[in-house]
N, CA, C and O of each residue as an XYZ file, in Angstrom:
556
protein
N      16.399    126.761    168.699
C      15.073    126.555    167.561
C      14.011    127.671    167.988
O      13.746    127.893    169.170
N      13.561    128.197    167.160
C      12.457    129.188    167.261
C      11.153    128.638    166.665
O      10.954    128.576    165.452
N      10.226    128.217    167.661
C       9.124    127.387    167.149
C       7.904    128.700    166.824
O       7.425    129.452    167.672
N       7.604    128.681    165.328
C       6.328    129.347    164.907
C       4.985    128.911    165.231
O       4.052    129.401    165.867
N       5.198    127.737    164.537
C       3.857    127.037    164.491
C       4.210    125.714    164.792
O       5.402    125.423    164.897
N       3.223    124.773    164.965
C       3.304    123.282    165.228
C       4.486    122.791    163.896
O       5.440    122.019    163.987
N       4.084    123.416    162.924
C       4.663    122.747    161.684
C       5.859    123.512    161.107
O       6.496    123.071    160.151
N       6.196    124.878    161.823
C       7.206    125.537    161.410
C       8.421    125.928    162.475
O       8.222    126.789    163.332
N       9.512    125.335    162.381
C      10.435    125.564    163.127
C      11.649    126.414    162.680
O      12.298    125.819    161.820
N      12.029    127.337    162.929
C      13.440    128.086    162.391
C      14.492    127.815    163.045
O      14.199    128.152    164.192
N      15.405    127.469    163.052
C      17.007    127.382    163.672
C      17.497    128.822    163.918
O      17.418    129.778    163.146
N      18.032    128.770    165.183
C      18.558    129.942    165.549
C      19.485    130.477    164.625
O      19.549    131.701    164.511
N      20.340    129.616    163.831
C      21.456    130.162    162.745
C      20.910    130.891    161.645
O      21.620    131.619    160.950
N      19.425    130.703    161.410
C      19.105    131.350    160.439
C      19.048    132.921    160.378
O      19.282    133.708    159.461
N      18.643    133.099    161.721
C      18.614    134.511    162.449
C      19.788    135.241    162.856
O      20.627    134.983    163.718
N      19.660    136.300    161.976
C      20.939    137.313    161.918
C      20.905    138.510    162.843
O      20.374    139.511    162.362
N      21.363    138.598    164.059
C      21.258    139.905    164.678
C      22.303    140.944    164.894
O      23.430    140.676    165.311
N      21.877    142.163    164.587
C      23.235    143.187    164.544
C      22.423    144.174    165.446
O      21.202    144.322    165.496
N      23.516    144.882    166.221
C      23.115    145.568    167.483
C      23.956    147.208    166.983
O      25.147    147.355    166.710
N      23.128    148.011    166.993
C      23.747    149.524    166.605
C      23.209    150.383    167.618
O      22.279    150.173    168.396
N      23.904    151.325    167.488
C      23.501    152.720    168.368
C      22.126    152.902    168.374
O      21.668    153.010    167.236
N      21.343    152.970    169.237
C      19.984    153.545    169.340
C      19.805    155.189    169.732
O      20.316    155.592    170.777
N      19.097    156.069    168.899
C      18.767    157.338    169.263
C      17.466    157.415    170.298
O      16.614    156.542    170.468
N      17.551    158.529    170.847
C      16.644    158.881    171.837
C      16.820    158.907    173.357
O      17.953    159.230    173.712
N      16.081    158.678    174.178
C      16.612    158.590    175.441
C      17.323    157.286    176.091
O      17.195    156.209    175.510
N      18.032    157.370    177.231
C      19.001    156.739    177.754
C      20.216    157.277    178.750
O      20.798    156.674    179.652
N      20.360    158.417    178.338
C      21.333    158.997    179.501
C      22.465    158.731    178.728
O      22.251    158.469    177.545
N      23.654    158.737    179.135
C      24.888    158.296    178.815
C      25.135    157.307    178.316
O      26.121    157.071    177.619
N      24.281    156.594    178.600
C      24.330    154.791    178.245
C      23.704    154.786    176.632
O      23.760    153.760    175.953
N      23.290    155.670    176.274
C      22.708    155.771    174.717
C      24.350    155.645    173.985
O      24.668    154.827    173.121
N      25.198    156.641    174.572
C      26.389    156.712    173.847
C      27.525    155.187    174.020
O      28.405    154.712    173.303
N      27.023    154.867    175.139
C      27.902    153.357    175.251
C      27.929    152.271    174.715
O      28.887    151.601    174.331
N      26.184    151.972    174.665
C      25.965    150.540    174.672
C      25.096    150.511    173.206
O      24.176    151.289    172.955
N      25.547    149.536    172.372
C      24.683    149.366    171.199
C      23.085    148.449    171.388
O      22.969    147.297    170.970
N      21.880    149.249    172.122
C      20.799    148.790    172.131
C      20.158    148.359    171.253
O      19.824    147.181    171.383
N      19.806    148.930    170.277
C      18.728    148.933    169.024
C      19.243    147.233    168.275
O      20.368    146.736    168.325
N      18.419    146.849    167.847
C      18.848    145.637    167.032
C      18.094    145.246    165.677
O      16.875    145.352    165.543
N      18.887    144.824    164.778
C      18.147    144.846    163.590
C      18.648    143.103    163.338
O      19.763    142.582    163.362
N      17.369    142.575    163.113
C      17.093    141.472    162.783
C      16.926    140.998    161.420
O      15.900    141.331    160.828
N      17.957    140.123    160.721
C      17.874    139.829    159.449
C      17.363    138.267    159.400
O      17.675    137.503    160.313
N      16.593    137.848    158.329
C      16.149    136.695    158.013
C      15.880    136.744    156.300
O      15.380    137.607    155.578
N      16.449    135.422    156.031
C      16.578    135.132    154.447
C      15.142    134.553    154.112
O      15.049    133.332    153.986
N      14.134    135.262    153.974
C      13.011    134.524    153.305
C      13.231    133.564    152.118
O      12.810    132.411    152.018
N      13.950    134.244    151.264
C      13.815    133.768    149.857
C      14.306    132.252    149.978
O      13.792    131.291    149.407
N      15.491    132.235    150.904
C      16.276    131.043    151.043
C      16.488    130.016    151.983
O      17.344    129.131    151.973
N      15.318    130.323    153.047
C      15.086    129.741    154.038
C      14.744    128.453    153.696
O      13.898    128.320    152.813
N      15.392    127.131    154.389
C      14.786    125.802    154.366
C      13.619    125.547    155.232
O      12.858    124.619    154.959
N      13.439    126.248    156.180
C      12.400    126.143    157.629
C      11.072    126.592    156.893
O      10.047    126.096    157.362
N      10.924    127.435    155.835
C       9.403    127.698    155.456
C       8.844    127.166    154.372
O       9.481    127.200    153.319
N       7.605    126.597    154.414
C       7.055    126.133    153.283
C       6.775    127.059    152.204
O       6.645    128.234    152.548
N       6.624    126.718    150.673
C       6.838    127.577    149.690
C       5.519    128.464    149.820
O       5.694    129.673    149.664
N       4.189    128.014    150.092
C       3.001    128.612    150.341
C       3.293    129.896    151.294
O       2.890    131.014    150.969
N       3.977    129.676    152.422
C       4.220    130.630    153.446
C       5.013    131.692    152.933
O       4.842    132.901    153.092
N       6.201    130.897    152.086
C       7.241    132.024    151.907
C       6.727    133.267    150.861
O       7.179    134.412    150.838
N       5.727    132.744    150.062
C       5.331    133.504    148.999
C       4.240    134.558    149.898
O       4.443    135.766    149.771
N       3.125    134.117    150.775
C       2.482    134.874    151.339
C       3.427    135.967    152.061
O       3.099    137.153    152.066
N       4.774    135.453    152.751
C       4.965    136.233    153.498
C       5.882    137.385    152.825
O       5.765    138.551    153.202
N       6.849    136.993    151.758
C       7.255    138.170    150.617
C       6.505    139.222    150.112
O       6.989    140.288    149.731
N       4.951    138.840    150.104
C       3.942    139.601    149.681
C       3.405    140.184    150.567
O       2.836    141.182    150.125
N       3.276    140.046    151.784
C       2.682    140.827    153.212
C       3.576    141.834    153.857
O       3.206    142.912    154.321
N       4.867    141.335    153.835
C       6.201    142.015    154.440
C       7.258    143.070    153.160
O       8.195    143.824    153.421
N       6.751    142.792    152.023
C       7.010    143.416    151.292
C       7.904    144.723    151.593
O       9.048    144.630    151.149
N       7.628    145.811    152.201
C       7.953    146.917    152.575
C       9.475    146.793    153.502
O      10.372    147.621    153.658
N       9.350    145.696    153.905
C      10.539    145.335    154.916
C      11.706    144.026    154.227
O      12.581    143.434    154.859
N      11.369    143.875    152.866
C      12.220    142.973    152.393
C      13.081    143.558    151.236
O      12.578    144.332    150.421
N      14.662    143.097    151.163
C      15.278    143.695    150.383
C      15.034    143.014    148.967
O      14.246    142.102    148.717
N      15.851    143.638    148.147
C      15.916    142.861    146.782
C      16.400    141.467    147.084
O      15.647    140.681    146.510
N      17.321    140.852    147.731
C      17.762    139.647    147.834
C      16.716    138.383    148.348
O      16.678    137.183    148.078
N      15.917    139.245    149.199
C      14.512    138.507    149.688
C      14.995    138.239    151.469
O      14.741    137.226    152.122
N      15.659    139.335    151.899
C      15.898    139.494    153.347
C      15.060    140.236    153.975
O      14.831    141.374    153.564
N      14.464    139.745    155.057
C      13.486    140.205    155.834
C      14.302    141.151    156.954
O      15.117    140.586    157.682
N      14.097    142.476    157.077
C      14.821    143.173    158.110
C      13.789    143.943    159.272
O      13.108    144.952    159.090
N      13.882    143.320    160.211
C      13.286    143.904    161.309
C      13.814    144.777    162.138
O      14.545    144.142    162.898
N      13.837    146.361    162.502
C      14.571    147.001    163.456
C      13.557    147.430    164.515
O      12.510    148.043    164.304
N      14.043    147.003    165.705
C      13.773    146.952    167.223
C      14.800    147.811    167.515
O      15.991    147.728    167.215
N      14.018    148.904    168.326
C      14.874    149.818    169.050
C      13.693    150.615    170.102
O      13.693    151.830    170.297
N      12.894    149.827    170.601
C      11.829    150.611    171.271
C      12.032    150.766    172.847
O      11.454    151.569    173.579
N      13.210    149.589    173.283
C      13.447    149.442    174.772
C      14.940    150.014    174.745
O      15.674    150.191    173.773
N      15.164    150.244    176.074
C      17.013    150.800    176.332
C      17.498    149.531    176.728
O      18.592    149.525    177.294
N      16.870    148.372    176.537
C      17.751    147.109    176.930
C      18.026    146.268    175.557
O      17.096    146.055    174.778
N      19.315    145.815    175.307
C      19.374    144.911    174.088
C      18.621    143.996    174.321
O      17.526    144.085    173.765
N      18.815    143.022    175.024
C      17.835    141.764    175.375
C      16.643    142.219    174.955
O      16.255    141.709    173.904
N      15.801    143.182    175.549
C      14.660    143.118    175.243
C      14.178    143.728    173.898
O      12.992    143.735    173.569
N      14.917    144.102    173.347
C      14.937    144.671    171.736
C      14.907    143.488    171.122
O      14.004    143.176    170.345
N      16.120    142.560    171.490
C      16.331    141.265    170.655
C      15.133    140.454    170.878
O      14.609    139.734    170.028
N      14.772    140.607    171.973
C      13.104    139.742    172.296
C      11.955    140.301    171.374
O      11.181    139.571    170.754
N      11.930    141.639    171.354
C      10.905    142.207    170.645
C      10.760    141.891    168.856
O       9.778    141.553    168.196
N      12.029    142.136    168.492
C      12.566    141.634    167.113
C      11.938    140.181    166.869
O      11.094    140.001    165.992
N      12.333    139.313    167.573
C      12.065    137.737    167.367
C      10.350    137.541    167.340
O       9.643    136.915    166.549
N       9.987    138.381    168.598
C       8.390    138.325    168.497
C       7.613    138.835    167.320
O       6.561    138.303    166.966
N       8.113    139.814    166.752
C       7.566    140.446    165.817
C       7.829    139.358    164.440
O       6.963    138.849    163.728
N       9.089    139.232    164.366
C       9.038    138.004    162.977
C       8.403    136.950    163.585
O       7.779    136.430    162.660
N       8.184    136.319    164.588
C       7.246    135.112    164.768
C       5.599    135.660    164.383
O       4.665    134.926    164.058
N       5.580    136.664    164.482
C       3.863    137.078    164.392
C       4.049    137.310    162.752
O       3.288    136.706    161.996
N       4.905    138.051    162.301
C       4.649    138.066    160.588
C       4.452    136.755    160.117
O       3.448    136.409    159.493
N       5.440    135.986    160.419
C       5.325    134.262    159.902
C       4.112    133.636    160.201
O       3.745    132.735    159.447
N       3.309    133.995    161.314
C       2.025    133.144    161.605
C       1.277    133.777    160.914
O       0.366    133.128    160.399
N       1.344    135.170    160.640
C       0.197    135.760    160.018
C       0.006    135.055    158.445
O      -1.014    134.731    157.836
N       1.574    134.968    158.054
C       1.740    134.414    156.423
C       1.379    133.019    156.567
O       0.934    132.446    155.573
N       1.495    132.429    157.588
C       1.007    130.861    157.543
C      -0.543    130.445    157.335
O      -0.930    129.388    156.835
N      -1.293    131.429    157.792
C      -2.598    131.297    158.085
C      -3.358    131.297    156.581
O      -3.344    132.385    156.006
N      -4.033    130.157    155.880
C      -4.427    130.575    154.776
C      -5.559    131.070    154.749
O      -6.560    130.755    155.393
N      -5.337    132.232    153.636
C      -6.729    133.354    153.130
C      -7.673    132.248    152.902
O      -7.454    131.167    152.358
N      -8.977    132.797    153.514
C     -10.306    132.115    152.885
C     -10.762    132.686    151.679
O     -11.079    133.875    151.638
N     -10.813    132.087    150.878
C     -11.050    132.278    149.441
C     -12.527    133.217    149.159
O     -13.587    132.698    149.507
N     -12.542    134.396    148.618
C     -13.485    135.005    148.334
C     -14.451    134.486    147.516
O     -14.060    133.910    146.501
N     -15.583    134.559    147.722
C     -16.617    134.087    146.972
C     -17.584    135.379    146.617
O     -18.033    136.069    147.532
N     -17.935    135.721    144.951
C     -18.493    136.688    144.579
C     -20.135    136.196    145.022
O     -20.605    135.059    145.005
N     -20.883    137.667    145.468
C     -22.223    137.171    145.723
C     -22.597    138.807    144.821
O     -21.983    139.800    144.431
N     -24.045    138.245    144.834
C     -25.017    139.369    144.096
C     -25.589    140.263    145.112
O     -25.870    139.702    146.171
N     -25.797    141.365    145.047
C     -26.513    142.618    146.156
C     -28.038    142.025    145.852
O     -28.471    141.778    144.727
N     -28.811    141.838    147.206
C     -29.912    141.517    147.522
C     -30.888    142.371    146.760
O     -30.560    143.549    146.615
N     -32.186    141.922    146.183
C     -33.257    142.859    145.679
C     -33.768    144.227    146.552
O     -34.268    145.252    146.088
N     -33.444    143.861    148.130
C     -33.696    144.687    149.065
C     -32.819    145.605    149.329
O     -33.273    146.625    149.849
N     -31.502    145.554    149.098
C     -30.209    146.119    148.959
C     -30.430    146.899    147.794
O     -30.112    148.077    147.955
N     -30.913    146.590    146.576
C     -30.943    147.706    145.383
C     -32.175    148.567    145.666
O     -32.195    149.714    145.220
N     -33.153    148.117    146.341
C     -34.027    148.693    146.607
C     -33.832    150.359    147.243
O     -34.188    151.469    146.849
N     -33.116    149.872    148.357
C     -32.825    150.875    149.278
C     -32.136    151.716    148.659
O     -32.593    152.856    148.577
N     -30.919    151.429    148.079
C     -30.071    152.074    147.456
C     -30.767    153.071    146.413
O     -30.606    154.289    146.495
N     -31.545    152.470    145.436
C     -32.485    153.693    144.523
C     -33.371    154.502    145.169
O     -33.850    155.458    144.560
N     -33.756    154.215    146.630
C     -34.823    155.148    147.456
C     -34.175    155.865    147.665
O     -34.614    156.979    147.382
N     -32.541    155.848    148.352
C     -31.869    156.756    148.859
C     -31.301    157.718    147.700
O     -30.930    158.864    147.954
N     -31.262    157.148    146.374
C     -31.003    157.942    145.145
C     -32.060    159.132    145.292
O     -31.777    160.293    145.586
N     -33.325    158.622    145.032
C     -34.300    159.375    144.652
C     -34.583    160.544    146.023
O     -35.008    161.660    145.723
N     -34.339    160.227    147.396
C     -34.236    161.027    148.236
C     -33.368    162.312    148.048
O     -33.749    163.473    148.198
N     -32.005    161.833    147.655
C     -31.450    162.568    147.681
C     -31.540    163.630    146.250
O     -30.955    164.714    146.242
N     -32.162    163.250    145.356
C     -32.164    164.017    144.144
C     -33.606    164.972    144.375
O     -33.668    166.052    143.788
N     -34.569    164.593    145.115
C     -35.804    165.225    145.433
C     -35.254    166.596    146.532
O     -35.858    167.668    146.520
N     -34.200    166.381    147.320
C     -33.693    167.092    148.101
C     -32.890    168.144    147.511
O     -32.692    169.281    147.939
N     -32.480    167.614    146.514
C     -31.475    168.867    145.721
C     -32.211    169.831    144.888
O     -32.000    171.040    144.786
N     -33.389    168.885    144.125
C     -34.259    169.450    143.684
C     -35.319    170.767    144.475
O     -35.858    171.679    143.848
N     -35.394    170.583    145.713
C     -36.334    171.414    146.436
C     -35.290    172.850    146.893
O     -35.729    173.982    147.091
N     -33.703    172.393    146.994
C     -33.111    173.419    147.001
C     -32.831    174.582    145.915
O     -32.225    175.644    146.060
N     -33.399    174.099    144.910
C     -33.037    174.918    143.635
C     -34.039    176.281    143.984
O     -34.871    176.129    144.878
N     -33.973    177.416    143.382
C     -35.027    178.439    143.219
C     -36.195    177.769    142.567
O     -36.113    176.703    141.957
N     -37.585    178.655    142.784
C     -38.719    178.100    142.051
C     -38.733    178.205    140.669
O     -39.355    177.367    140.016
N     -38.078    179.206    140.071
C     -38.100    179.409    138.663
C     -37.183    178.536    137.697
O     -37.115    178.640    136.472
N     -36.390    177.520    138.647
C     -35.619    176.898    137.823
C     -35.971    175.377    137.921
O     -35.288    174.440    137.507
N     -37.313    175.323    138.627
C     -37.748    173.831    138.568
C     -38.740    173.482    137.481
O     -39.140    172.324    137.360
């Protein structure tokens, strides 16, 4: 069981780890051991996620989600398979925690009179500066 928040717990069986050969440093080890990890988590059909968290996660991680609603996290930062697996799991936890926080609703506000006046004053100043840059006969 992977604990995400106090209310969200994901069963290990919902996580599918695939190990592939990693490119980059590692000497002869890189040719022998599949250290890179590809973590797959079916967001669209997971019974562990509440519906609102599922929708936010699908929207926030859209670049990492397939057409079928499967989230793919690629971890190949470390030379060790165990560390890459741990890294992928931690990144999944962070994504779900971010989706679990309910965004604060935005309230529309009007600019204050002072802000409007400062903006207009700055526009007048810019206009005057540009006017003074012109040759005297065009003023």
